[in-house]
Structures are given as structure tokens and as C-alpha cells.
C-alpha positions in Angstrom: 9.0 -18.3 10.7 5.9 -20.2 9.5 7.4 -20.6 6.1 11.0 -21.4 7.2 10.3 -25.1 7.7 8.5 -25.8 4.4 11.2 -23.7 2.6 14.0 -25.7 4.3 12.3 -28.9 3.3 12.0 -27.7 -0.3 15.7 -26.8 -0.5 16.7 -30.2 1.0 14.6 -32.0 -1.6 16.2 -29.9 -4.4 19.6 -30.7 -2.9 18.9 -34.4 -3.0 17.7 -34.4 -6.6 19.6 -31.6 -8.3 22.7 -31.0 -6.1 24.2 -27.8 -4.8 23.6 -26.0 -8.1 19.9 -26.8 -7.8 19.8 -25.4 -4.3 21.5 -22.2 -5.4 19.1 -21.8 -8.3 16.1 -22.5 -6.1 17.2 -20.0 -3.5 17.7 -17.3 -6.1 14.2 -18.1 -7.6 12.7 -17.9 -4.1 14.2 -14.5 -3.5 13.0 -13.2 -6.9 9.5 -14.7 -6.3 9.3 -13.3 -2.8 10.3 -9.9 -3.9 7.8 -10.0 -6.8 5.0 -11.1 -4.4 5.9 -8.3 -2.0 5.7 -5.7 -4.7 2.3 -7.0 -5.8 1.1 -6.8 -2.2 2.4 -3.3 -1.7 0.8 -2.1 -5.0 -2.5 -3.6 -4.0 -2.3 -2.0 -0.6 -1.5 1.3 -2.1 -4.6 1.1 -4.4 -6.8 0.3 -1.5 -5.5 3.3 0.5 -6.2 5.6 -2.4 -9.6 4.1 -2.9 -10.4 4.5 0.9 -9.3 8.2 0.8 -11.5 8.9 -2.2 -14.5 7.2 -0.5 -13.9 9.3 2.7 -13.8 12.5 0.8 -16.9 11.6 -1.1 -18.7 10.6 2.1 -17.9 13.9 3.7 -19.1 15.8 0.6 -22.4 13.8 0.6 -22.9 14.4 4.3 -22.3 18.1 3.8 -24.8 18.2 1.0 -27.5 16.5 3.1 -26.9 19.0 5.9 -27.0 21.9 3.5 -30.5 21.0 2.2 -31.8 21.0 5.8 -31.5 17.5 7.2 -30.6 17.4 10.9 -27.2 15.8 11.5 -28.5 12.4 12.6 -30.8 12.2 9.6 -28.1 13.4 7.3 -25.8 10.7 8.5 -28.3 7.9 8.1 -29.2 9.1 4.6 -25.6 9.5 3.5 -24.6 6.1 4.9 -26.8 4.4 2.4 -24.5 5.4 -0.4 -21.1 5.9 1.5 -19.3 2.9 2.9 -17.1 4.9 5.4 -20.2 6.1 7.1 -21.9 2.7 7.6 -20.3 2.0 11.0 -21.1 5.4 12.4 -24.7 5.1 11.2 -25.0 1.7 12.9 -23.6 3.2 16.1 -26.1 6.0 15.9 -29.0 3.6 15.5 -28.1 1.8 18.8 -27.3 5.0 20.7 -23.6 4.7 20.3 -21.0 7.5 20.1 -20.6 8.6 16.5 -17.4 10.6 17.2 -15.6 7.7 18.9 -16.6 5.4 16.0 -15.1 7.7 13.5 -12.0 8.2 15.6 -11.6 4.4 15.8 -12.1 4.0 12.0 -9.6 6.8 11.3 -6.7 4.5 12.4 -7.3 2.3 9.3 -5.1 3.0 6.3 -6.7 5.6 4.0 -9.5 6.6 6.4 -7.5 9.2 8.3 -9.9 11.9 7.1 -12.6 10.5 9.4 -10.7 12.1 12.3 -11.4 15.5 10.8 -15.0 14.5 10.2 -15.3 13.5 13.9 -13.9 16.8 15.1 -16.3 18.8 12.9 -19.2 16.7 14.1 -18.2 17.1 17.8 -17.7 20.9 17.5 -21.1 21.2 15.8 -22.9 19.2 18.5 -21.1 20.9 21.4 -21.2 24.5 20.3 -24.3 24.5 18.0 -22.3 25.7 15.0 -23.7 24.9 11.6 -22.6 21.4 10.6 -22.9 22.0 6.9 -20.2 24.7 6.8 -17.8 22.7 8.9 -18.3 19.6 6.7 -17.7 21.6 3.6 -14.5 22.9 4.9 -13.4 19.3 5.8 -14.4 18.2 2.3 -12.3 20.9 0.7 -9.3 20.0 2.9 -9.6 16.3 2.0 -9.8 17.1 -1.7 -6.7 19.2 -1.4 -4.9 16.4 0.4 -5.9 13.9 -2.3 -4.6 16.3 -5.0 -1.3 16.6 -3.2 -1.1 12.9 -2.7 -1.6 12.4 -6.5 1.3 14.8 -7.2 3.6 13.0 -4.7 2.7 9.6 -6.1 3.4 10.8 -9.7 6.8 12.1 -8.7 7.7 8.9 -6.9 6.6 6.7 -9.8 9.7 7.7 -11.7 12.0 6.7 -8.9 10.2 3.4 -8.5 10.5 2.7 -12.2 14.2 3.5 -12.2 14.8 1.2 -9.3 13.0 -1.7 -11.0 14.8 -1.1 -14.2 18.2 -1.2 -12.5 17.2 -4.5 -10.9 16.6 -6.0 -14.3 20.0 -4.9 -15.7 21.9 -8.0 -14.4 19.6 -10.2 -16.5 20.4 -8.0 -19.5 24.1 -8.5 -18.8 23.6 -12.3 -18.8 21.8 -12.0 -22.2 24.7 -10.0 -23.6 27.1 -12.6 -22.3 25.4 -15.3 -24.3 25.3 -13.1 -27.4 29.0 -12.6 -27.4 29.6 -16.4 -27.1 30.1 -16.7 -23.4 28.6 -19.0 -20.8 27.6 -16.8 -17.8 25.2 -19.4 -16.4 27.9 -22.0 -16.6 30.1 -19.9 -14.3 27.3 -18.9 -12.0 26.1 -22.5 -11.5 29.3 -24.4 -12.0 31.4 -23.4 -9.0 31.2 -22.1 -5.4 32.5 -18.7 -6.6 29.7 -18.5 -9.2 27.1 -19.6 -6.6 28.2 -16.8 -4.3 28.1 -14.2 -7.1 24.6 -15.4 -8.1 23.2 -15.2 -4.6 24.9 -11.9 -3.8 23.7 -10.3 -7.1 20.1 -11.5 -6.8 20.0 -10.6 -3.1 21.3 -7.1 -3.7 18.9 -6.5 -6.6 15.9 -7.7 -4.5 17.1 -5.6 -1.5 17.5 -2.5 -3.7 14.0 -2.8 -5.1 12.4 -3.3 -1.7 14.5 -0.5 -0.2 13.4 1.9 -3.0 9.7 0.9 -2.3 10.2 1.6 1.4 11.7 5.0 0.8 8.9 5.9 -1.6 6.2 4.7 0.7 7.7 6.7 3.6 7.8 9.9 1.5 4.2 9.3 0.4 3.0 8.8 4.0 4.7 12.0 5.2 2.7 14.0 2.8 
């Protein structure tokens, strides 16, 4: 909604200077540009999620190591937080007398930090029952590493589907190039009549929708695992 007014103004300006064909071209360019920007954003978000999961697994491993060498849980947390970003908020809560478990549960709602919920459960069980924290943390660390390995396999399998979808979206451009090579004028048709305008907008819209739909399906499959 915030971008609708500037976009409408841009299209009206193009209409005044370049006519209806210019508006159609600008609309198609906006759809392609918007889809490309969306793909870049999704890829960046995916990289951040993978990085966050790696950091959580490493933090749990470091915390387990500190507990294993004899540090009490609170001391182990403060030491590990110096090198592990996912533990910083819990360490800060510990210093002011806050609830470490609730802090981790809150952080676990962030993308990629779901493993902190397992860490919170292990910490709570250890503090409530007196069970050895190092053993529980090592089990959590092993489980998180297994989840990361499975996630890598799923992402590798989905990469082929994503690549296929993007390749199919580029095929219409290849068709236009072939049309020029055989002596035709496909752009003349697409920009020269209302029928061509409709074909251009429909084709670009379907290609963009197909790419985004493929990304949504892939993202949903990855999240289920």
C-alpha cells in the first residue's frame, strides 16, 4: 500500500511521455524487478537462518564443554557468552537476576534460533532435578548437529527444483531471441497492439508468479524438516 501511490505516479508519468506501450513496458519491468528483489531478500533471509542455526549449535557445544570441565552452570554461561552471540541475552539476564530459561524461550521464536528452546529445557531440567548439565547439553548439541545435517540435505535437494523453476521463467526471453534470429519482430507485436500488451503482461506475470510460487513451496518443505 505504501508503494502504490508512487508506483501509480510513475506509471502516469510514463503514460504521458511514452504512451500506452511505455506503461505496459514499465509495468512488466516493475514485475520483473519486484520478483528479483523478492528472490534476493528470500536468499538473504535463508542465509541468515542457516547462520543462526550454526551459531546456536556451536553455542550449545561450547556451553557443554565449559560444564564438562567443571564450571558451574552460571559460570559456564557467562564464559561461553563471551564467544557465542546466541548466549549474550541470557548471560545479561543472569547478571541482573533474570530468568535464563524464559530468555531462551523468547529468543527461540526468532528464525534460526529454535534450538534455544531445547537448550532452555535442558537447563531447566538440570536446575530443577539436579541432573548433570553437561550430559544434557551434549545431547542437545548432538541433536542440533543432526538437524543441521538434515537441513543441508533438504536444501540441496530443493536447490534443483528452484533452479528448474528459474530456468523455465527465462525461457520466454529465449523465445523472443529466437524470434529475432528467424527474422521476426516479437517486440513489435508485444508493444504494438492491445493484444500484444495483454500477452506481454500475462506472460511476465505468470513467469514471476511461477518463480515465487516455487520459492514458497521450497521454503515450506524446508521449514517442515
